[in-house]
C-alpha positions in Angstrom: 0.0 0.0 0.1 1.4 3.4 -1.0 0.5 6.8 0.4 1.8 10.2 -0.7 0.6 12.6 2.0 3.1 15.5 1.8 2.4 17.1 -1.6 2.1 20.7 -3.1 0.2 22.0 -6.2 0.0 25.4 -7.9 -2.3 26.4 -5.2 0.8 27.1 -3.1 4.5 26.6 -4.4 3.9 23.5 -6.4 4.8 23.3 -10.1 1.7 21.3 -11.2 -2.1 21.7 -10.9 -4.0 19.6 -8.3 -5.5 17.7 -11.2 -2.2 16.8 -12.6 -0.8 15.9 -9.2 -3.8 13.5 -8.5 -3.4 12.0 -12.0 0.3 11.4 -11.4 -0.5 9.8 -8.0 -3.0 7.4 -9.5 -0.7 6.6 -12.3 2.1 5.8 -9.9 -0.2 3.3 -8.0 -0.6 5.5 -5.0 -3.5 4.2 -2.8 -3.9 7.4 -0.7 -3.0 10.8 -2.0 -3.0 13.6 0.5 -3.1 17.2 -0.5 -1.0 19.3 1.9 -0.5 22.8 0.5 1.2 25.5 2.6 -0.8 27.5 5.1 -0.8 31.2 4.8 1.9 33.1 6.7 2.4 36.8 7.1 6.0 36.6 5.8 6.3 39.0 2.8 8.3 36.4 0.9 5.7 33.8 1.3 3.1 35.9 -0.8 2.0 33.8 -3.8 3.6 30.6 -2.4 0.9 29.7 0.2 -2.8 29.2 0.4 -5.2 32.2 1.1 -6.5 32.6 4.6 -9.9 31.6 3.4 -9.6 27.8 2.6 -13.0 27.6 0.7 -11.6 27.4 -2.8 -8.9 24.9 -1.6 -11.4 22.6 0.1 -13.7 22.7 -3.0 -10.9 21.6 -5.3 -9.8 18.7 -3.1 -13.4 17.6 -2.6 -13.7 17.5 -6.5 -10.6 15.4 -6.7 -12.1 13.1 -4.0 -15.2 12.6 -6.1 -13.2 12.0 -9.2 -11.1 9.2 -7.7 -13.8 7.7 -5.6 -13.5 3.9 -5.3 -10.1 4.3 -7.2 -7.8 6.1 -4.7 -8.4 7.8 -1.4 -8.0 11.5 -1.5 -7.3 13.3 1.8 -7.7 16.9 2.6 -4.6 18.0 4.5 -2.4 21.1 5.0 1.2 21.8 5.9 0.8 24.3 8.8 3.7 26.4 9.4 4.8 27.6 12.9 4.4 31.2 11.8 0.9 30.8 10.2 -1.7 33.3 10.9 -4.6 31.1 9.9 -7.2 30.1 12.6 -6.1 27.0 14.6 -9.7 25.8 14.5 -9.3 25.2 10.8 -7.0 22.4 11.6 -9.8 20.5 13.3 -11.8 20.4 10.0 -9.1 18.7 8.0 -8.4 15.0 7.4 -4.9 15.6 8.7 -2.2 18.3 8.9 1.6 18.4 8.8 3.3 20.5 11.4 6.5 22.3 10.1 8.9 25.1 10.6 10.1 27.0 7.6 10.4 30.6 8.9 11.8 32.4 12.1 10.5 35.7 13.1 12.9 38.4 14.8 10.7 39.7 17.7 12.6 42.9 17.8 12.0 44.0 14.3 9.0 41.7 13.3 11.2 40.5 10.4 10.7 37.1 8.9 13.7 35.0 7.8 13.3 31.7 5.8 15.6 29.0 7.0 15.4 26.7 3.8 15.5 29.2 0.8 18.8 30.9 0.4 22.2 30.4 2.0 23.3 34.1 1.7 19.9 35.3 3.4 20.3 32.6 6.0 23.9 34.0 6.8 22.3 37.5 7.0 19.8 36.1 9.6 22.6 34.5 11.6 24.6 37.8 11.5 21.8 40.2 12.3 19.4 38.2 14.6 21.8 35.8 16.3 25.1 37.9 16.6 26.9 35.6 14.2 26.1 32.4 16.1 24.8 29.6 14.0 24.1 27.6 17.1 22.0 30.2 18.4 20.0 30.0 15.1 19.8 26.1 15.6 18.5 26.5 19.1 15.8 29.0 18.0 14.7 26.7 15.1 14.4 23.7 17.5 12.5 25.8 20.0 10.0 26.5 17.2 9.9 22.8 16.5 9.0 22.1 20.1 6.3 24.6 19.9 4.7 22.8 16.8 5.3 19.4 18.5 3.2 20.5 21.5 0.2 21.1 19.3 0.3 17.4 18.7 0.3 17.5 14.8 -0.8 14.1 13.2 2.5 14.4 11.2 5.5 16.4 12.2 7.2 17.5 9.1 11.0 17.5 8.0 12.1 17.6 11.7 15.7 18.8 11.0 15.0 21.0 8.0 17.5 23.5 9.5 20.3 21.4 7.9 19.0 21.8 4.4 21.5 24.5 3.4 24.3 23.3 5.7 26.2 21.4 3.1 29.7 20.5 4.1 29.0 22.0 7.5 28.8 25.5 6.0 27.1 27.0 9.1 27.5 24.4 11.8 28.8 20.9 12.6 26.0 18.4 12.3 28.2 15.7 13.9 29.0 17.7 17.1 27.3 16.7 20.3 26.2 20.3 20.9 24.0 20.2 17.7 22.7 16.7 18.2 21.8 17.2 21.8 19.7 20.3 20.8 18.0 18.3 18.2 17.4 15.2 20.4 16.1 17.5 23.4 13.4 18.8 20.9 12.6 15.4 19.8 11.7 14.5 23.4 8.9 17.0 23.2 7.1 15.0 20.5 4.3 12.7 21.8 4.8 9.2 20.3 1.1 8.4 20.7 -0.3 11.7 19.0 2.3 12.4 16.4 3.8 10.5 13.4 7.4 11.5 12.2 7.8 11.8 8.6 10.7 10.3 6.7 10.9 13.0 4.1 12.8 12.4 0.8 12.0 15.8 -0.8 15.4 17.1 -0.6 17.2 13.9 -1.9 17.7 14.6 -5.5 18.9 18.2 -5.1 20.6 18.2 -1.6 21.3 14.5 -1.1 19.4 14.5 2.1 16.5 12.5 3.7 15.0 14.1 6.9 15.5 13.4 9.6 19.1 12.3 10.1 19.8 8.7 11.2 20.7 9.7 14.8 17.2 11.3 15.2 15.5 8.3 13.6 17.3 6.0 15.8 16.3 7.9 18.9 12.6 8.0 17.7 12.7 4.2 17.1 14.0 3.5 20.6 11.0 5.5 22.0 8.6 3.3 19.9 7.8 6.3 17.6 5.9 5.8 14.3 7.0 7.0 10.9 5.3 7.8 7.6 7.1 7.9 4.3 6.7 11.1 2.3 8.1 12.6 -0.9 7.4 16.3 -0.2 6.4 16.5 -3.9 6.2 19.8 -5.5 5.7 18.3 -9.0 3.8 15.5 -10.5 7.0 13.8 -11.5 8.0 13.6 -7.8 4.9 12.2 -6.4 6.7 9.3 -4.9 10.4 10.2 -5.5 12.8 8.8 -3.1 10.4 7.1 -0.9 12.1 3.7 -1.5 15.4 5.3 -0.2 13.4 6.7 2.8 12.2 3.2 3.5 15.7 1.9 3.3 16.9 4.5 5.7 14.2 3.8 8.2 15.1 0.1 8.0 18.8 0.8 8.8 17.6 2.8 11.8 15.7 -0.2 13.2 12.2 0.4 11.9 10.3 -2.6 10.6 6.9 -0.9 9.8 5.7 2.4 8.4 2.3 4.1 8.7 -0.2 4.9 6.1 -3.2 7.2 6.7 -6.4 6.2 5.0 -10.0 7.3 5.2 -10.4 4.8 8.0 -7.4 6.1 10.1 -3.7 5.0 10.4 -2.6 1.5 9.3 0.8 -0.1 10.2 2.4 -1.8 7.3 5.8 -3.8 7.0 8.5 -1.9 5.4 9.5 -3.6 2.2 
């Protein structure tokens, strides 16, 4: 059974329409296609890359896809909710599921938003101006935001260690240092293993050679009895299940024997193969 629950379309920052994404999912043999476009945020650079605050049109399009694929493929109404989102939290309760993520940080002194996964030069500017040149202070701030999201008990916690995306060759900080890893592991302790499923996200594999989260995080999650879901974080029809086999292999290497799939009837535990 194959699910693709972390997906984006032209309604937010995806390259293809919802119709084309659903068609690609069905063509790839996906049993459960989840639509999880980005929630609205007040960050200026997010304009045009997120949903509108009013989700009516979004809901209508997803419901249309649900009817189109009835008895062929489950279509679920989801959302990737950002920690800096300004949408009403009550909206989350009306969805089939939602993914809690951190993409942006906000400097409380200036009310300036900074993306942590878009541009290396801009991230360095953030480190210099907000965190006095300390990348570890940035890391700590990022994981504090992750903790805030985790305490909301999202059904899925998205790309847990996204802060490493632009850190190729240790550009900003040493990912192998105990200081960094302890910050990440302390944040992981705030995630409720009963309420939240951690995604193994292969969306950055082709461009950045990364699968989130790192093995040391997955190993710690496995020891706590945590559950995982395989996702592609697909921003195009061609990537609807891209890298998910690699994600499964990584999960197995970290001790997992099963992954979870969300259906119309709830979560199902399935063997990793």
